[in-house]
N, C-alpha and C positions, 0 to 999 in steps of 0.2 A: 475658719471658725470666728473669725470677726463679722464677717458676713452672715455665718447662722446663728449667732450669737442677737445681729441685728432682727434680721428676719423675723427671729422669736419675738422680739423686745413690738414687732411689727401687730405681730395675733395677739398679744397680750392686751396692747391698748384697744383692738378691736374686740377682745370678748370682755372690757372692764366696762364699756357703753354702753348708753341706753340706745334702746329701739327709737328714730326718728322717722321722720315725713319724706317725702318728695322735692328732687332737681333735677333740673336736665344734664346731663355730661356728658357730651362728645368728642371733645378734645380739652383733655385736661392737663396742662401744660405752662410755665410760668416762664416766657421767653426770655431770653439772652439779647442783648443790642449784636451780636454778628448777623452779618447777610451771608448768604451760599456767595461762594463768588464766583466768577463772571464768567458765561458760558459753562457751568456747570448743574445738575439738576439732585434737588432732592428729593426722595421718596420716604414716607413714614407712613407706619399704619397706626394708628393709636388704638388700643383696645381698651374697655374697660367692661366690667361685670360689675353689675349691684346685686348686692348678698343680699340687702335688706335694706328695701327702699319702699315709695308707697305702692296698695297692691286694691288700691281702685280708682275707674276713672275721675279726674277731678270736676272742677263744678262748668270747669272753662274747655272741659271736652278734653285732656290729654289723659291718653293712655298711661296705668300705671309702671313704673320703673321697677317694680320689685322683680330680680330674677332675669332683668333686660342685660344683654349681652350689645354695648356699642361696637363698632369697628367703621372707623375713621379715615380716609385713604387722603394725603395729603403731599399736595405735589408745588415742589416750591422753585422756581427758576433763576437765578443770579446775571443780573443781564451789564450792570459794572460795580463798581468796590463802592457803591453805595445805596444800592436801587436792587430789589427784587421781588417777584411778585408769586403768592402760592395758590393755588387753587384745591379745596377740600370736597371732597365727596361723603357725607352721614349717611348712615346703616343703621338701623337695631333691629334686633332680632328676638321674640319673646314667645314662649309659652302658645297664649293668648290670640298672636296676630302676624305669626312665624316672623321670617325676614322682609325689611320693608325698605327701600327708600327714603332718608328722611329731608335731604335738602344741597344744600350746595350754595357755599361761600368762596369770595375772591377778598384776598389779601395783601392788598401790595404793601410795601415796605422801603423807608429811607431811612440812613444811619449815616452818624457821622463820620467822616473817615478815619481812618486811623494816622493818618503823616498831619492832622491837627492837631496830635500830641494834648487832647483833653485828658482832665484826670481820671473820668470816670465812662466808662462805653454809652456812647447815648443813640439810640432810635426810635422812631414814630414808626407804627402800625395801624394800617385804618382796614376792616375789613366791614364787610356788608353781602344781605346776602337773603335766601331764602328757605325756612324751613315748616313743613306741613303741619298743620294745627294739631290732629291727634299728637306731636310730640313737641310742639309748642304755642301755644295762642298767641305768641308776639310771630307772624309769619315771615315780618319781613322788619330784619333789625340792622344796624350798622352800630361799629364799635370804635374808638379810636382811643390806641393805646400808645401811650408812651411809656419808654422801655429806657431805664438805667442800671448798669450792676458792674461790679469791680471787682478782680480777683487780687487779694491782700495772701501772700504767702501761700499759705494749704488753704484758707476760705475762699471762699465765693459766695457774693450777694448779689440775686438780683431784683429788681422794683419794678410791677406793672402797674400802675395805678389807673385804671381803663375806663373809661368813660362808655354809657351803653345809648341808645339811643331805640325804643320801636315806632313803626311806622303803619304799624297793619295790625292791631290786636286790645287787650284790655289794658297792656300796660304804656300806651299813647297819652294819656294823662299825665302820666309820671315825668315826661320828660324827659330830662338827662338824668340816668343812674350812674352811684359810682359802683365800683368792681376791685377793688384792689388786692393786687397777688401778689406773692411774697417767695422765695426762692433761698435758702440759704444750705451752703454745702460746705464738707471741709473732705480733702482729702487723705482718705486715711492712706491709699500707695499710691502710682502713679496712674497706676487705672481704675480705682477705687475712691468714689465720693459720695459719703454719706450725708443725710440733712432733715430737712423738713420743705416741703412746700407750703402756702396757704391761700387761700380762696375765699375770696367774701362777692357777696353782693348785698351791699348794707340800704340799699333806695334812691330816690333823688337827691341830687344835691341839694336840693331846696329846704330836704328836714329828712334825716334819715328816718330810716322804720326800725317801730319798737325791734328791740332784739329777740324778740321769737318769733317776728318774720323775715328775718333776715338769712340769709347762706350764709353757712359759716361751716369750713372743713379743712384740717387741718391735713395731711398727708407726710407721714414718714418716708423717708424714699432712698433708693439707692440710683447711683448713674457709673456705668461701667465705660471708660475709655479705652476700648481695644483698640483703636483704630483711624486715622483722621477719615477713614470711609466708612465706621461703622458708628450707629449713637444706641444705648440703650436706657429708659430709666423705666423703673418698677416703683412701685408705691402700694401702699393700703390707705384710703381715707375715710375719715371719720369723722362725722354730722355733728356739728356742736350744739345746734337750732333745731326747735320742731318744721321749721319748713327746707331743711338739708335732709340729703337720703344718707340714711344712718352711716351702712359700708360699702366701700365699694374698693373692688380691686383693678389698679389700672399699670397698661405696660405702651415703653413707645419704643418701636425697633423701625430707625432709621438708618438709608444707604443712599449714599453719594455718589453720585456719577460724573464722572469727566468730558468734557467735549473738546477736549486738546486746547481751552482756549487759558485758559486760565496761567501759563506760564508767560503770557506776552505781556508788554509792557503795558500798563493804561494810562492815559494822562487824562 
């Protein structure tokens, strides 16, 4: 019943907000500091559907996002206790253009090992890749994402103060931009965590954009901790500025695969 009430609140929040504009979304996720175990591979399907987004092609040539379905395949392999590499395949489907390949990214990540016994989890992700200009006017981009998280009893908090840089496209003159992401969750039961995620893109680090030009999105969400092999996340994203897609439903379904190395000692 608690889950049903929570989902009802998601729908109520979505119904009470005003129509807003466009934003690209392919992987809507706040990272935790953990990396995939050595010798293991994680397969994740990131799905989201824009219920209310942009309805016309932007001046930069980006196709509209309204009623667009995004499917992203993420494959991540753990090489040791502190290093993993992820690879993404982005796709998009829309009524005007059908199913399209969007681009690919690669994401190496390192973490502070648990045996260092830091009071918080810390890792550092860097992601680079290409996306077609019909879906992102900035075709070649790079991101560096520090990740800090902490579990406090039933509470979980993760903060990702990401820095982005475009190397080809209209955002190149902006230089490095700031995109803070935050997740706060509470364990209602051992298997159900409820909370919210926040996603922002506020502009260059040398001077933030006006609020109306920033991307600001709140995502009430639920995570199911069904087993160590599976992960499930569902949320409804609500845009809070005119530069953000108004309403998005998103889901992450993940499965870990073990190749027989995780029980061996690592030095």
